[in-house]
N, CA, C and O atoms as a GROMACS GRO file, in nm:
protein
  364
    1MET      N    1   1.460   2.950  -3.948
    1MET     CA    2   1.440   3.092  -3.931
    1MET      C    3   1.298   3.125  -3.978
    1MET      O    4   1.256   3.081  -4.085
    2LYS      N    5   1.228   3.200  -3.898
    2LYS     CA    6   1.092   3.240  -3.932
    2LYS      C    7   1.088   3.393  -3.944
    2LYS      O    8   1.123   3.464  -3.850
    3VAL      N    9   1.044   3.440  -4.058
    3VAL     CA   10   1.035   3.584  -4.082
    3VAL      C   11   0.888   3.620  -4.093
    3VAL      O   12   0.812   3.558  -4.167
    4LYS      N   13   0.848   3.721  -4.019
    4LYS     CA   14   0.710   3.766  -4.023
    4LYS      C   15   0.706   3.906  -4.081
    4LYS      O   16   0.773   3.998  -4.032
    5PHE      N   17   0.628   3.921  -4.186
    5PHE     CA   18   0.614   4.052  -4.249
    5PHE      C   19   0.486   4.116  -4.202
    5PHE      O   20   0.382   4.051  -4.194
    6GLU      N   21   0.493   4.241  -4.171
    6GLU     CA   22   0.377   4.316  -4.126
    6GLU      C   23   0.317   4.391  -4.243
    6GLU      O   24   0.388   4.454  -4.321
    7GLU      N   25   0.185   4.384  -4.254
    7GLU     CA   26   0.119   4.455  -4.362
    7GLU      C   27   0.117   4.605  -4.331
    7GLU      O   28   0.088   4.647  -4.219
    8VAL      N   29   0.149   4.682  -4.432
    8VAL     CA   30   0.151   4.827  -4.419
    8VAL      C   31   0.010   4.880  -4.448
    8VAL      O   32  -0.052   4.838  -4.546
    9PRO      N   33  -0.041   4.972  -4.364
    9PRO     CA   34  -0.174   5.029  -4.390
    9PRO      C   35  -0.179   5.098  -4.526
    9PRO      O   36  -0.085   5.165  -4.568
   10GLU      N   37  -0.292   5.080  -4.593
   10GLU     CA   38  -0.311   5.144  -4.724
   10GLU      C   39  -0.351   5.289  -4.703
   10GLU      O   40  -0.432   5.322  -4.616
   11GLU      N   41  -0.294   5.375  -4.786
   11GLU     CA   42  -0.329   5.517  -4.783
   11GLU      C   43  -0.442   5.543  -4.881
   11GLU      O   44  -0.458   5.470  -4.979
   12GLY      N   45  -0.519   5.645  -4.854
   12GLY     CA   46  -0.624   5.684  -4.948
   12GLY      C   47  -0.562   5.741  -5.074
   12GLY      O   48  -0.458   5.808  -5.068
   13GLY      N   49  -0.624   5.716  -5.186
   13GLY     CA   50  -0.573   5.768  -5.312
   13GLY      C   51  -0.681   5.844  -5.386
   13GLY      O   52  -0.800   5.829  -5.358
   14TYR      N   53  -0.640   5.925  -5.480
   14TYR     CA   54  -0.736   6.004  -5.557
   14TYR      C   55  -0.783   5.924  -5.678
   14TYR      O   56  -0.703   5.867  -5.752
   15ARG      N   57  -0.913   5.923  -5.696
   15ARG     CA   58  -0.975   5.860  -5.814
   15ARG      C   59  -1.067   5.963  -5.877
   15ARG      O   60  -1.186   5.972  -5.844
   16GLY      N   61  -1.011   6.039  -5.965
   16GLY     CA   62  -1.092   6.143  -6.030
   16GLY      C   63  -1.130   6.253  -5.934
   16GLY      O   64  -1.044   6.325  -5.883
   17LYS      N   65  -1.260   6.266  -5.908
   17LYS     CA   66  -1.311   6.374  -5.825
   17LYS      C   67  -1.307   6.345  -5.676
   17LYS      O   68  -1.326   6.436  -5.596
   18TYR      N   69  -1.283   6.222  -5.637
   18TYR     CA   70  -1.289   6.190  -5.495
   18TYR      C   71  -1.166   6.114  -5.448
   18TYR      O   72  -1.090   6.060  -5.528
   19LYS      N   73  -1.148   6.109  -5.316
   19LYS     CA   74  -1.035   6.041  -5.254
   19LYS      C   75  -1.087   5.918  -5.180
   19LYS      O   76  -1.185   5.926  -5.106
   20THR      N   77  -1.021   5.805  -5.202
   20THR     CA   78  -1.063   5.683  -5.134
   20THR      C   79  -1.028   5.689  -4.985
   20THR      O   80  -0.943   5.769  -4.944
   21ILE      N   81  -1.093   5.606  -4.907
   21ILE     CA   82  -1.072   5.605  -4.762
   21ILE      C   83  -0.955   5.515  -4.728
   21ILE      O   84  -0.948   5.399  -4.770
   22SER      N   85  -0.862   5.568  -4.650
   22SER     CA   86  -0.744   5.492  -4.610
   22SER      C   87  -0.781   5.396  -4.497
   22SER      O   88  -0.889   5.405  -4.438
   23ASP      N   89  -0.690   5.303  -4.467
   23ASP     CA   90  -0.713   5.209  -4.357
   23ASP      C   91  -0.726   5.283  -4.224
   23ASP      O   92  -0.810   5.247  -4.141
   24ARG      N   93  -0.645   5.384  -4.204
   24ARG     CA   94  -0.652   5.460  -4.077
   24ARG      C   95  -0.784   5.534  -4.064
   24ARG      O   96  -0.842   5.540  -3.955
   25GLU      N   97  -0.831   5.591  -4.174
   25GLU     CA   98  -0.959   5.662  -4.171
   25GLU      C   99  -1.074   5.563  -4.150
   25GLU      O  100  -1.169   5.593  -4.078
   26HIS      N  101  -1.064   5.445  -4.212
   26HIS     CA  102  -1.164   5.339  -4.190
   26HIS      C  103  -1.169   5.304  -4.041
   26HIS      O  104  -1.277   5.294  -3.983
   27SER      N  105  -1.053   5.284  -3.981
   27SER     CA  106  -1.046   5.251  -3.839
   27SER      C  107  -1.105   5.364  -3.754
   27SER      O  108  -1.170   5.337  -3.652
   28GLN      N  109  -1.082   5.487  -3.794
   28GLN     CA  110  -1.137   5.603  -3.723
   28GLN      C  111  -1.290   5.606  -3.734
   28GLN      O  112  -1.358   5.637  -3.637
   29ILE      N  113  -1.343   5.573  -3.852
   29ILE     CA  114  -1.488   5.567  -3.870
   29ILE      C  115  -1.548   5.465  -3.774
   29ILE      O  116  -1.648   5.493  -3.708
   30ILE      N  117  -1.488   5.347  -3.767
   30ILE     CA  118  -1.538   5.241  -3.680
   30ILE      C  119  -1.531   5.285  -3.535
   30ILE      O  120  -1.625   5.263  -3.458
   31SER      N  121  -1.422   5.347  -3.496
   31SER     CA  122  -1.404   5.393  -3.358
   31SER      C  123  -1.508   5.498  -3.321
   31SER      O  124  -1.568   5.492  -3.214
   32LEU      N  125  -1.530   5.595  -3.409
   32LEU     CA  126  -1.629   5.700  -3.382
   32LEU      C  127  -1.770   5.642  -3.370
   32LEU      O  128  -1.850   5.687  -3.289
   33TYR      N  129  -1.798   5.541  -3.451
   33TYR     CA  130  -1.932   5.481  -3.451
   33TYR      C  131  -1.953   5.390  -3.330
   33TYR      O  132  -2.058   5.395  -3.266
   34VAL      N  133  -1.854   5.307  -3.299
   34VAL     CA  134  -1.867   5.209  -3.191
   34VAL      C  135  -1.841   5.272  -3.054
   34VAL      O  136  -1.923   5.260  -2.963
   35GLU      N  137  -1.729   5.338  -3.040
   35GLU     CA  138  -1.686   5.389  -2.910
   35GLU      C  139  -1.758   5.518  -2.870
   35GLU      O  140  -1.807   5.531  -2.757
   36GLU      N  141  -1.765   5.612  -2.962
   36GLU     CA  142  -1.825   5.741  -2.930
   36GLU      C  143  -1.974   5.747  -2.964
   36GLU      O  144  -2.043   5.843  -2.931
   37GLU      N  145  -2.023   5.643  -3.032
   37GLU     CA  146  -2.163   5.630  -3.068
   37GLU      C  147  -2.216   5.749  -3.148
   37GLU      O  148  -2.331   5.791  -3.131
   38LEU      N  149  -2.131   5.803  -3.235
   38LEU     CA  150  -2.174   5.913  -3.322
   38LEU      C  151  -2.259   5.857  -3.435
   38LEU      O  152  -2.243   5.741  -3.474
   39SER      N  153  -2.349   5.938  -3.486
   39SER     CA  154  -2.432   5.896  -3.599
   39SER      C  155  -2.349   5.898  -3.727
   39SER      O  156  -2.243   5.960  -3.733
   40ILE      N  157  -2.398   5.829  -3.828
   40ILE     CA  158  -2.330   5.827  -3.958
   40ILE      C  159  -2.318   5.969  -4.012
   40ILE      O  160  -2.215   6.006  -4.069
   41ASP      N  161  -2.423   6.049  -3.996
   41ASP     CA  162  -2.422   6.187  -4.043
   41ASP      C  163  -2.314   6.270  -3.973
   41ASP      O  164  -2.243   6.346  -4.038
   42LYS      N  165  -2.302   6.256  -3.842
   42LYS     CA  166  -2.201   6.333  -3.768
   42LYS      C  167  -2.059   6.289  -3.806
   42LYS      O  168  -1.970   6.373  -3.818
   43ILE      N  169  -2.039   6.159  -3.824
   43ILE     CA  170  -1.907   6.110  -3.865
   43ILE      C  171  -1.872   6.166  -4.003
   43ILE      O  172  -1.760   6.211  -4.025
   44ALA      N  173  -1.968   6.161  -4.095
   44ALA     CA  174  -1.945   6.211  -4.230
   44ALA      C  175  -1.907   6.359  -4.229
   44ALA      O  176  -1.814   6.400  -4.298
   45ARG      N  177  -1.978   6.438  -4.151
   45ARG     CA  178  -1.946   6.582  -4.142
   45ARG      C  179  -1.809   6.603  -4.080
   45ARG      O  180  -1.732   6.687  -4.127
   46GLN      N  181  -1.779   6.529  -3.975
   46GLN     CA  182  -1.651   6.546  -3.904
   46GLN      C  183  -1.532   6.510  -3.995
   46GLN      O  184  -1.428   6.576  -3.989
   47LEU      N  185  -1.548   6.408  -4.078
   47LEU     CA  186  -1.437   6.363  -4.163
   47LEU      C  187  -1.441   6.420  -4.304
   47LEU      O  188  -1.350   6.396  -4.384
   48GLY      N  189  -1.546   6.496  -4.336
   48GLY     CA  190  -1.557   6.553  -4.470
   48GLY      C  191  -1.586   6.447  -4.575
   48GLY      O  192  -1.535   6.455  -4.687
   49ARG      N  193  -1.665   6.349  -4.539
   49ARG     CA  194  -1.702   6.239  -4.629
   49ARG      C  195  -1.852   6.237  -4.649
   49ARG      O  196  -1.925   6.303  -4.576
   50SER      N  197  -1.898   6.162  -4.747
   50SER     CA  198  -2.042   6.148  -4.767
   50SER      C  199  -2.097   6.045  -4.669
   50SER      O  200  -2.024   5.957  -4.622
   51THR      N  201  -2.225   6.056  -4.638
   51THR     CA  202  -2.287   5.958  -4.548
   51THR      C  203  -2.286   5.820  -4.612
   51THR      O  204  -2.276   5.720  -4.542
   52LYS      N  205  -2.296   5.814  -4.744
   52LYS     CA  206  -2.292   5.684  -4.814
   52LYS      C  207  -2.158   5.617  -4.796
   52LYS      O  208  -2.152   5.496  -4.773
   53SER      N  209  -2.049   5.692  -4.804
   53SER     CA  210  -1.916   5.634  -4.785
   53SER      C  211  -1.902   5.576  -4.644
   53SER      O  212  -1.854   5.464  -4.627
   54VAL      N  213  -1.943   5.653  -4.545
   54VAL     CA  214  -1.935   5.607  -4.406
   54VAL      C  215  -2.019   5.482  -4.388
   54VAL      O  216  -1.973   5.383  -4.330
   55HIS      N  217  -2.141   5.485  -4.438
   55HIS     CA  218  -2.232   5.369  -4.427
   55HIS      C  219  -2.171   5.246  -4.495
   55HIS      O  220  -2.173   5.137  -4.439
   56ASP      N  221  -2.118   5.263  -4.615
   56ASP     CA  222  -2.059   5.152  -4.689
   56ASP      C  223  -1.942   5.088  -4.613
   56ASP      O  224  -1.928   4.966  -4.612
   57TYR      N  225  -1.859   5.170  -4.550
   57TYR     CA  226  -1.745   5.115  -4.478
   57TYR      C  227  -1.787   5.046  -4.348
   57TYR      O  228  -1.720   4.953  -4.304
   58LEU      N  229  -1.894   5.089  -4.287
   58LEU     CA  230  -1.947   5.017  -4.170
   58LEU      C  231  -1.997   4.879  -4.213
   58LEU      O  232  -1.974   4.780  -4.143
   59ILE      N  233  -2.065   4.872  -4.326
   59ILE     CA  234  -2.115   4.745  -4.379
   59ILE      C  235  -1.998   4.653  -4.417
   59ILE      O  236  -2.000   4.535  -4.385
   60LYS      N  237  -1.897   4.708  -4.485
   60LYS     CA  238  -1.780   4.628  -4.524
   60LYS      C  239  -1.707   4.574  -4.402
   60LYS      O  240  -1.661   4.460  -4.402
   61HIS      N  241  -1.696   4.656  -4.298
   61HIS     CA  242  -1.631   4.615  -4.174
   61HIS      C  243  -1.701   4.492  -4.115
   61HIS      O  244  -1.636   4.392  -4.084
   62ASP      N  245  -1.833   4.501  -4.100
   62ASP     CA  246  -1.909   4.389  -4.043
   62ASP      C  247  -1.905   4.266  -4.133
   62ASP      O  248  -1.898   4.154  -4.084
   63SER      N  249  -1.909   4.287  -4.262
   63SER     CA  250  -1.903   4.177  -4.358
   63SER      C  251  -1.771   4.101  -4.347
   63SER      O  252  -1.769   3.978  -4.352
   64ASN      N  253  -1.661   4.175  -4.333
   64ASN     CA  254  -1.530   4.111  -4.316
   64ASN      C  255  -1.523   4.031  -4.187
   64ASN      O  256  -1.464   3.923  -4.185
   65ILE      N  257  -1.580   4.083  -4.081
   65ILE     CA  258  -1.580   4.010  -3.954
   65ILE      C  259  -1.662   3.882  -3.967
   65ILE      O  260  -1.622   3.778  -3.916
   66ASP      N  261  -1.777   3.890  -4.034
   66ASP     CA  262  -1.858   3.770  -4.057
   66ASP      C  263  -1.781   3.666  -4.138
   66ASP      O  264  -1.788   3.547  -4.110
   67ARG      N  265  -1.709   3.713  -4.239
   67ARG     CA  266  -1.641   3.623  -4.332
   67ARG      C  267  -1.507   3.572  -4.280
   67ARG      O  268  -1.476   3.454  -4.294
   68LEU      N  269  -1.427   3.662  -4.220
   68LEU     CA  270  -1.290   3.629  -4.181
   68LEU      C  271  -1.267   3.619  -4.031
   68LEU      O  272  -1.168   3.561  -3.986
   69GLY      N  273  -1.358   3.678  -3.953
   69GLY     CA  274  -1.338   3.683  -3.809
   69GLY      C  275  -1.266   3.808  -3.764
   69GLY      O  276  -1.247   3.830  -3.644
   70TYR      N  277  -1.225   3.891  -3.859
   70TYR     CA  278  -1.158   4.018  -3.829
   70TYR      C  279  -1.171   4.110  -3.950
   70TYR      O  280  -1.208   4.065  -4.058
   71CYS      N  281  -1.140   4.237  -3.931
   71CYS     CA  282  -1.142   4.335  -4.040
   71CYS      C  283  -0.997   4.363  -4.083
   71CYS      O  284  -0.920   4.418  -4.005
   72PRO      N  285  -0.960   4.325  -4.206
   72PRO     CA  286  -0.822   4.348  -4.252
   72PRO      C  287  -0.779   4.495  -4.248
   72PRO      O  288  -0.664   4.524  -4.218
   73ARG      N  289  -0.870   4.586  -4.278
   73ARG     CA  290  -0.835   4.730  -4.277
   73ARG      C  291  -0.801   4.775  -4.135
   73ARG      O  292  -0.703   4.845  -4.114
   74CYS      N  293  -0.884   4.733  -4.040
   74CYS     CA  294  -0.857   4.770  -3.900
   74CYS      C  295  -0.727   4.705  -3.850
   74CYS      O  296  -0.651   4.766  -3.776
   75ARG      N  297  -0.704   4.581  -3.892
   75ARG     CA  298  -0.582   4.512  -3.850
   75ARG      C  299  -0.458   4.584  -3.903
   75ARG      O  300  -0.361   4.604  -3.830
   76ARG      N  301  -0.462   4.622  -4.031
   76ARG     CA  302  -0.346   4.694  -4.088
   76ARG      C  303  -0.323   4.827  -4.018
   76ARG      O  304  -0.209   4.870  -4.002
   77ALA      N  305  -0.431   4.892  -3.977
   77ALA     CA  306  -0.421   5.023  -3.911
   77ALA      C  307  -0.402   5.009  -3.760
   77ALA      O  308  -0.394   5.109  -3.688
   78LYS      N  309  -0.396   4.884  -3.712
   78LYS     CA  310  -0.383   4.855  -3.568
   78LYS      C  311  -0.499   4.914  -3.488
   78LYS      O  312  -0.481   4.965  -3.378
   79GLY      N  313  -0.620   4.906  -3.546
   79GLY     CA  314  -0.740   4.954  -3.480
   79GLY      C  315  -0.785   4.857  -3.373
   79GLY      O  316  -0.771   4.736  -3.389
   80LYS      N  317  -0.839   4.908  -3.265
   80LYS     CA  318  -0.877   4.821  -3.154
   80LYS      C  319  -1.010   4.751  -3.175
   80LYS      O  320  -1.051   4.670  -3.092
   81PHE      N  321  -1.080   4.779  -3.285
   81PHE     CA  322  -1.210   4.717  -3.312
   81PHE      C  323  -1.203   4.619  -3.430
   81PHE      O  324  -1.302   4.600  -3.500
   82GLU      N  325  -1.088   4.558  -3.452
   82GLU     CA  326  -1.072   4.469  -3.568
   82GLU      C  327  -1.160   4.345  -3.560
   82GLU      O  328  -1.189   4.285  -3.664
   83THR      N  329  -1.204   4.306  -3.441
   83THR     CA  330  -1.292   4.190  -3.429
   83THR      C  331  -1.430   4.225  -3.373
   83THR      O  332  -1.509   4.137  -3.340
   84VAL      N  333  -1.459   4.355  -3.362
   84VAL     CA  334  -1.586   4.401  -3.306
   84VAL      C  335  -1.674   4.454  -3.419
   84VAL      O  336  -1.632   4.540  -3.495
   85LYS      N  337  -1.795   4.401  -3.428
   85LYS     CA  338  -1.888   4.449  -3.530
   85LYS      C  339  -1.937   4.589  -3.495
   85LYS      O  340  -1.955   4.624  -3.378
   86ALA      N  341  -1.958   4.668  -3.598
   86ALA     CA  342  -2.005   4.805  -3.579
   86ALA      C  343  -2.156   4.811  -3.572
   86ALA      O  344  -2.212   4.908  -3.521
   87ARG      N  345  -2.223   4.708  -3.622
   87ARG     CA  346  -2.369   4.707  -3.629
   87ARG      C  347  -2.430   4.730  -3.492
   87ARG      O  348  -2.395   4.666  -3.394
   88ARG      N  349  -2.523   4.824  -3.489
   88ARG     CA  350  -2.597   4.852  -3.364
   88ARG      C  351  -2.727   4.774  -3.367
   88ARG      O  352  -2.794   4.769  -3.470
   89GLU      N  353  -2.760   4.716  -3.257
   89GLU     CA  354  -2.886   4.642  -3.248
   89GLU      C  355  -2.999   4.742  -3.231
   89GLU      O  356  -2.993   4.829  -3.144
   90SER      N  357  -3.103   4.729  -3.314
   90SER     CA  358  -3.218   4.819  -3.299
   90SER      C  359  -3.316   4.761  -3.199
   90SER      O  360  -3.332   4.640  -3.187
   91VAL      N  361  -3.380   4.852  -3.129
   91VAL     CA  362  -3.472   4.811  -3.023
   91VAL      C  363  -3.612   4.798  -3.077
   91VAL      O  364  -3.704   4.764  -3.003
   0.00000   0.00000   0.00000
C-alpha cells in the first residue's frame, strides 16, 4: 500500500507589526510578475505589501528553482509557475 500525503499551503501569520506572506500570496506575486508583467511597485501596491517584500520573494522563488528545480511555496499553493523563474532578462 502506498500512501501519498499532500502538503498543505502555509498561511501568512502575524509577527509583531507585520504579516508574513502566505504560499498563495507568494504564488500570486509570481503570477502577477511573470504572466501580467506588472512591476514590483505595482504588485506591492495591489497587495498592500512593501516593494522589498515583493522583491525578496521573487529572489527566493528563483533561488529555489536553481537549487531544487521547483518552488516549494508555489507547489504547495498549486501555482502554475512552480518551475518557471521570475527573473526578467534585461536588454
